[in-house]
BAZARO-196741 format. One record per residue (C-alpha): residue in one letter; z, y, x. Coordinates in steps of 0.5 Angstrom, whole numbers. Each point is the difference from the previous one (the first is absolute). Layout:
[A, [Z, Y, X]]
...
END
This chain:
[M, [0, 0, 0]]
[G, [1, 4, 5]]
[S, [6, 6, 1]]
[A, [3, 1, -6]]
[P, [-2, 8, -1]]
[A, [-7, -5, 0]]
[A, [2, -5, -5]]
[E, [4, 6, -6]]
[A, [-8, 4, 1]]
[R, [-2, -6, -2]]
[R, [4, -2, -6]]
[E, [-3, 1, -6]]
[P, [2, -3, -8]]
[L, [-3, -3, -5]]
[D, [0, 6, -5]]
[A, [5, 5, 0]]
[R, [5, -4, -3]]
[R, [7, -1, 5]]
[G, [5, -6, 1]]
[A, [8, 3, -1]]
[E, [4, 4, 5]]
[A, [3, -7, 1]]
[G, [-8, -3, 1]]
[S, [-2, 5, 5]]
[E, [5, 0, 5]]
[A, [-1, -7, 0]]
[A, [-8, 1, 1]]
[R, [2, 5, 5]]
[R, [4, -6, 3]]
[T, [-5, -5, 0]]
[L, [-7, 4, 3]]
[A, [6, 2, 6]]
[V, [1, -7, 3]]
[L, [-8, -3, -3]]
[D, [-2, 8, 5]]
[E, [5, -3, 6]]
[L, [-3, -8, -1]]
[L, [-8, 2, -1]]
[R, [0, 5, 6]]
[D, [-4, -4, 4]]
[Y, [-3, -5, -5]]
[R, [-8, 1, -1]]
[P, [-5, -1, -3]]
[R, [5, 2, -5]]
[D, [-5, -2, -6]]
[F, [5, -1, -5]]
[G, [4, 5, -5]]
[F, [7, 2, -3]]
[R, [2, 0, -8]]
[L, [6, 2, -2]]
[W, [4, -2, -6]]
[D, [0, 7, -2]]
[G, [-7, 2, 2]]
[T, [-1, 3, 8]]
[T, [-5, -3, 3]]
[V, [-3, 0, 8]]
[P, [-6, -2, -1]]
[P, [-3, -3, 7]]
[D, [-2, 1, 7]]
[A, [-5, 7, 0]]
[G, [-7, -4, 0]]
[E, [2, -6, -2]]
[E, [-2, -4, -5]]
[P, [7, -3, -4]]
[R, [-1, -9, 0]]
[F, [8, 1, -5]]
[T, [4, 4, -3]]
[L, [8, -2, 1]]
[V, [4, 2, -5]]
[L, [7, 1, 0]]
[R, [4, -2, -7]]
[H, [6, 4, 0]]
[P, [5, 3, 5]]
[G, [3, -5, 3]]
[S, [-8, -4, 2]]
[L, [1, 2, 8]]
[R, [6, -3, 0]]
[A, [-2, -6, -4]]
[L, [-7, -1, 5]]
[L, [3, 0, 6]]
[W, [8, -1, 0]]
[P, [1, -5, 3]]
[P, [-6, 1, 3]]
[T, [-3, -7, 0]]
[Q, [-6, -3, -2]]
[L, [4, -2, -6]]
[A, [2, 6, -2]]
[M, [-6, 2, 0]]
[S, [-3, -4, -5]]
[E, [4, -1, -4]]
[A, [0, 8, -2]]
[Y, [-6, -2, -1]]
[L, [2, -5, -5]]
[Y, [5, 3, -3]]
[D, [-4, 6, -2]]
[D, [3, 5, 5]]
[I, [-7, 1, 3]]
[D, [-7, -1, -2]]
[V, [-6, -1, 4]]
[E, [-6, 4, -4]]
[G, [-7, -1, 3]]
[D, [-1, -6, 6]]
[I, [6, -3, 0]]
[G, [-3, -3, 7]]
[G, [2, 6, 3]]
[V, [7, -1, 0]]
[F, [2, -4, 4]]
[R, [-3, 5, 7]]
[L, [6, 3, -2]]
[A, [4, -4, -1]]
[D, [-1, -2, 7]]
[H, [1, 7, 2]]
[L, [8, 2, -3]]
[L, [2, -9, 2]]
[A, [-3, 1, 6]]
[R, [1, 7, 3]]
[P, [5, 0, 6]]
[W, [7, 5, -1]]
[T, [6, 2, 3]]
[L, [6, -2, -3]]
[R, [1, 7, 0]]
[E, [-6, 0, -4]]
[R, [2, -5, -5]]
[L, [6, 3, -2]]
[G, [-3, 5, -2]]
[L, [-6, -2, -3]]
[A, [6, -6, -5]]
[R, [4, 7, -1]]
[K, [-6, 4, -2]]
[L, [-2, -7, -6]]
[L, [8, -1, -1]]
[A, [-1, 7, -2]]
[L, [-4, -1, -6]]
[P, [2, -4, -6]]
[P, [2, -7, 0]]
[E, [-5, -1, -7]]
[R, [-4, -7, -1]]
[R, [-4, -1, -6]]
[P, [2, -7, -4]]
[R, [-2, -6, 2]]
[A, [-3, -3, -5]]
[G, [-5, -6, 2]]
[Q, [-2, -4, 5]]
[Q, [7, -3, 4]]
[P, [-1, -1, 7]]
[A, [1, -8, 2]]
[R, [7, -2, 0]]
[L, [-1, -9, 3]]
[T, [4, -4, 0]]
[G, [2, -7, 3]]
[R, [-2, -3, 8]]
[R, [-6, 5, 2]]
[F, [-7, -5, -1]]
[S, [4, -4, -2]]
[L, [-6, -4, -6]]
[A, [5, 5, -6]]
[R, [0, 6, 3]]
[D, [-7, 0, 3]]
[R, [-1, -1, -9]]
[K, [4, 5, -2]]
[A, [-4, 5, 5]]
[V, [-6, -1, -1]]
[S, [2, 0, -7]]
[Y, [1, 7, 1]]
[H, [-7, 3, 2]]
[Y, [-4, -5, -5]]
[D, [4, -2, -6]]
[R, [-2, 6, -4]]
[S, [-5, 1, -5]]
[N, [-7, -3, 3]]
[E, [-2, 6, -4]]
[F, [2, 3, 6]]
[F, [-3, -2, 5]]
[G, [-6, -1, -4]]
[L, [-1, 9, 0]]
[Y, [-1, 0, 7]]
[L, [-3, -6, 3]]
[D, [-8, -3, -1]]
[R, [-2, -3, -5]]
[R, [2, -8, 3]]
[M, [7, 2, 1]]
[V, [-1, 0, 8]]
[Y, [7, 3, 1]]
[S, [-2, 0, 9]]
[C, [-5, 5, 5]]
[A, [-8, 0, -2]]
[Y, [-5, -1, 4]]
[F, [-6, 6, 0]]
[A, [-7, 0, 2]]
[S, [2, 7, -1]]
[A, [5, 5, 0]]
[D, [-4, 4, -7]]
[E, [0, -9, -3]]
[D, [4, 0, -7]]
[L, [7, -5, 1]]
[D, [-4, -6, -4]]
[T, [-4, -1, 4]]
[A, [4, 1, 7]]
[Q, [4, -6, -3]]
[E, [-4, -4, -3]]
[R, [-4, 0, 8]]
[K, [8, -2, 2]]
[L, [0, -6, -5]]
[D, [-7, -3, 4]]
[Y, [3, 3, 7]]
[L, [6, -5, -1]]
[C, [-5, -6, -2]]
[R, [-3, 0, 5]]
[K, [4, 1, 5]]
[L, [3, -6, -3]]
[A, [-7, -4, 0]]
[L, [2, -3, -7]]
[R, [-5, -5, -3]]
[P, [-1, -3, -7]]
[G, [6, -5, -1]]
[E, [5, 3, 5]]
[R, [8, 2, -1]]
[L, [2, 5, 1]]
[L, [6, 4, 0]]
[D, [3, 7, -1]]
[I, [7, 2, 2]]
[G, [1, 6, -5]]
[C, [-6, 0, -2]]
[G, [1, 6, -6]]
[W, [-4, 0, -7]]
[G, [-4, -5, 4]]
[G, [-6, 4, 0]]
[L, [-1, -4, 7]]
[L, [0, -7, -3]]
[M, [-6, 2, -5]]
[H, [-3, 3, 4]]
[A, [0, -6, 6]]
[A, [-1, -5, -6]]
[E, [-5, 3, -5]]
[R, [-4, 2, 7]]
[Y, [1, -6, 5]]
[G, [2, -6, -6]]
[V, [7, -1, 4]]
[E, [6, -2, -3]]
[A, [5, 5, 0]]
[V, [9, 1, -1]]
[G, [3, 6, 0]]
[I, [7, 1, 1]]
[T, [4, 6, -2]]
[L, [7, 3, 0]]
[S, [-1, 4, -5]]
[E, [-1, -2, -7]]
[R, [-4, 5, -3]]
[Q, [-4, -1, 5]]
[A, [-1, -7, -3]]
[E, [0, 0, -7]]
[L, [-7, 6, 0]]
[A, [-2, -4, 7]]
[R, [0, -6, -4]]
[E, [-3, 4, -6]]
[R, [-6, 3, 3]]
[I, [-1, -8, 3]]
[A, [0, -2, -6]]
[H, [-5, 5, -4]]
[A, [-5, -2, 8]]
[G, [0, -7, -3]]
[L, [2, -2, 6]]
[G, [6, -4, -2]]
[R, [-2, -6, 5]]
[R, [-2, 3, 5]]
[C, [7, 5, 1]]
[R, [8, 0, -3]]
[V, [4, 5, 4]]
[E, [7, -2, 0]]
[L, [7, 3, 0]]
[V, [2, -2, 6]]
[D, [2, 1, 9]]
[Y, [-3, -2, 6]]
[R, [6, -3, 2]]
[E, [1, -4, -6]]
[L, [-7, -4, 2]]
[D, [0, -8, 3]]
[E, [-7, -2, -2]]
[P, [-3, 0, 9]]
[G, [-7, 0, 1]]
[A, [-1, 1, -7]]
[Y, [-5, 6, 0]]
[D, [-7, 1, 4]]
[R, [1, 8, 1]]
[V, [6, 4, 0]]
[V, [0, 9, -3]]
[S, [6, 4, 0]]
[V, [-1, 8, -1]]
[C, [4, 4, 1]]
[M, [6, -4, -2]]
[F, [3, -1, 7]]
[E, [4, 7, 0]]
[Q, [5, -3, -4]]
[V, [1, -6, 5]]
[G, [4, 4, 4]]
[E, [0, -1, 7]]
[N, [5, -5, 2]]
[L, [-4, -6, -5]]
[L, [-7, 2, 2]]
[P, [1, -6, 4]]
[E, [1, -5, -5]]
[F, [-5, 6, -5]]
[F, [-6, -4, 6]]
[A, [3, -5, 0]]
[R, [1, -3, -6]]
[A, [-7, 2, -2]]
[R, [-4, -4, 5]]
[R, [5, -7, -2]]
[L, [-5, 3, -6]]
[L, [-6, -1, 3]]
[R, [-3, -7, 2]]
[P, [-2, 0, 6]]
[G, [-8, 4, 2]]
[G, [3, 5, -6]]
[L, [0, 8, 1]]
[F, [5, 5, -2]]
[V, [-1, 8, -2]]
[N, [5, 5, 1]]
[Q, [0, 7, -2]]
[G, [6, 4, 1]]
[I, [3, 8, 2]]
[S, [2, -1, 6]]
[R, [3, 6, 4]]
[A, [-1, 3, 7]]
[A, [4, -2, 5]]
[D, [3, 5, 2]]
[F, [3, 2, -7]]
[E, [6, -3, 1]]
[R, [1, 7, 6]]
[T, [-3, 6, -4]]
[A, [4, -5, -7]]
[R, [5, 5, -3]]
[R, [6, -3, -3]]
[G, [3, -2, -6]]
[P, [-3, -2, -7]]
[S, [-6, 1, -1]]
[F, [-3, 2, -6]]
[M, [-6, -6, 1]]
[D, [7, -4, 0]]
[R, [5, 2, -6]]
[Y, [-6, 2, -5]]
[V, [-7, -5, 1]]
[F, [1, -5, 5]]
[P, [7, -3, 1]]
[D, [2, -4, 5]]
[G, [-7, 2, 2]]
[G, [-2, 0, 7]]
[V, [-6, 0, 4]]
[V, [-2, -1, 9]]
[P, [-4, 1, 5]]
[I, [-6, -4, 0]]
[S, [2, -5, 6]]
[T, [7, -2, -3]]
[T, [-6, -2, -6]]
[L, [-3, -4, 6]]
[A, [4, -3, 3]]
[A, [4, -3, -5]]
[A, [-7, -2, -3]]
[E, [-1, -4, 7]]
[A, [7, -1, 3]]
[A, [-1, -5, -9]]
[G, [-6, -4, 4]]
[F, [-6, 4, -3]]
[E, [-5, 2, 3]]
[L, [-2, 7, 0]]
[R, [-9, 1, -2]]
[D, [1, 7, -1]]
[V, [4, 7, -1]]
[E, [-5, 6, -4]]
[S, [4, 6, -2]]
[L, [-1, 4, -7]]
[R, [4, 6, 1]]
[E, [-5, 5, -2]]
[H, [-2, -5, -7]]
[Y, [7, 1, -1]]
[V, [1, 8, 1]]
[L, [-7, 0, -6]]
[T, [3, -5, -4]]
[L, [7, 3, -2]]
[G, [-4, 6, -1]]
[H, [-3, -2, -4]]
[W, [7, -3, -4]]
[V, [2, 7, 1]]
[R, [-5, 4, -3]]
[R, [0, -6, -7]]
[L, [7, 0, -1]]
[E, [0, 7, 0]]
[A, [-6, 1, -4]]
[A, [4, -4, -5]]
[A, [6, 3, 1]]
[D, [3, 0, -8]]
[A, [-4, -7, -1]]
[A, [6, -1, 6]]
[R, [7, 3, -1]]
[R, [-1, -4, -7]]
[A, [-1, -8, 2]]
[A, [6, 1, 5]]
[D, [3, 8, 1]]
[E, [0, 6, 3]]
[V, [4, -2, 6]]
[T, [-5, -6, 0]]
[Y, [-6, 4, 2]]
[R, [2, 4, 5]]
[V, [4, -5, 4]]
[W, [-8, -4, 0]]
[R, [-3, 8, 1]]
[L, [4, 1, 6]]
[Y, [-1, -8, 3]]
[M, [-7, 0, 0]]
[A, [0, 6, 3]]
[G, [5, 0, 5]]
[S, [-3, -7, 2]]
[A, [-9, 4, 0]]
[Y, [4, 4, 4]]
[G, [3, -6, 6]]
[F, [-6, -3, -1]]
[E, [-4, 6, 2]]
[T, [5, 1, 5]]
[G, [-1, -5, 3]]
[R, [8, -4, -1]]
[L, [-2, -4, -4]]
[N, [-7, -5, 1]]
[L, [-2, -6, -5]]
[Y, [-2, -4, 2]]
[Q, [-4, -7, -2]]
[L, [1, -6, 6]]
[V, [-3, -8, -2]]
[A, [4, -5, 4]]
[A, [-3, -7, 2]]
[K, [4, -8, -2]]
[P, [-5, -3, 4]]
[E, [-2, -7, -1]]
[A, [0, -4, 6]]
[G, [-1, 6, 5]]
[R, [-6, 3, -5]]
[S, [1, 6, -6]]
[G, [-7, -1, -3]]
[L, [-2, 7, 0]]
[P, [-7, 2, 2]]
[L, [-2, 2, 7]]
[T, [-1, 7, -3]]
[R, [4, 5, -5]]
[A, [-7, 2, -3]]
[R, [3, -4, -6]]
[L, [4, 7, -2]]
[Y, [-6, 5, 0]]
[I, [-3, -3, -5]]
END
């Protein structure tokens, strides 16, 4: 914002009305703190609007990417005290603040505020100014943070974690997903391609990586609403079995399979992968963006179980999110928004950890491909579609749920865009007498 006098000069009310005297004093203090926090933030491509109508436009010459709306005199205190990612997230979730425009722009601002180096004297001074603002907060109606009990990564607790995320109305997910309801990264031929086409391409890409042949048995660990099962059965003639821990997903997947006339070739079971004990029962195994819920300590068991379920000569394709190797060094401590409101008990590891666990389980690694840029595009589609259906999303769930999903998907896009997150497809083989059964070239993947 530059100096405080400059900030004063740029302030213009939306109309001639101003807040009450107490509100005006809180507005003055709020703007003074913002001025201090953002003095070295350039370019500032966003503006502010306060509860009393006071506005601060973006820097001169900058197109406004978004407007940060402070709903009440205690908004800035709610946003920045304590100075954690979780506090910032909850200020948005519970309407202490709002974001009008491109919500993706707020994450650069959050990085600036959380990573800024402060002396102890500066921290104490900022704390005094924030605590001088009213302690008002909005009521917390709607979705509440996850409060799981039991041993972490036990079967019972994992079911609760999955249920927390997925067992809301299927209509809610259908508002922003493609027509097949594929809840994972799409595969784009160009940046302007539509989501339905890119998701169908991804499903077929997975099938080609699996080298599916008619009559083979395919297991999908974490099958979602059955999109990959149905594609593999229809296009490649396989017998497909999917497993999930979400009752809502299983219910809709079974309905869709029946409606498509695929009941003899597809089925969905409500079961954990650890409960499967069918050695060599499947020619191919696939898992798409499920293993983030497995937990680093259980990765050896996850890969060992997948290998045990495969026949000799079989293939396993795993698509999953990873984090940058230096994430632990740069990560901020304390509870996270994602763990509290999105994927409780979830976590991501570096790709090197994943590969080591797969090899230790006895897999031969045949192919590793990053689709990071594709997830940026996918999440962009999801956020825009959700925002376009905001009223329907609030009816299907509630206001807080809508804000959780808007924030988490936009934040994830920022993570992939900056390289903090990545998305990999891994092809692993269980050779039979040294033979993988794969062709000598990758030509089949790029038809």
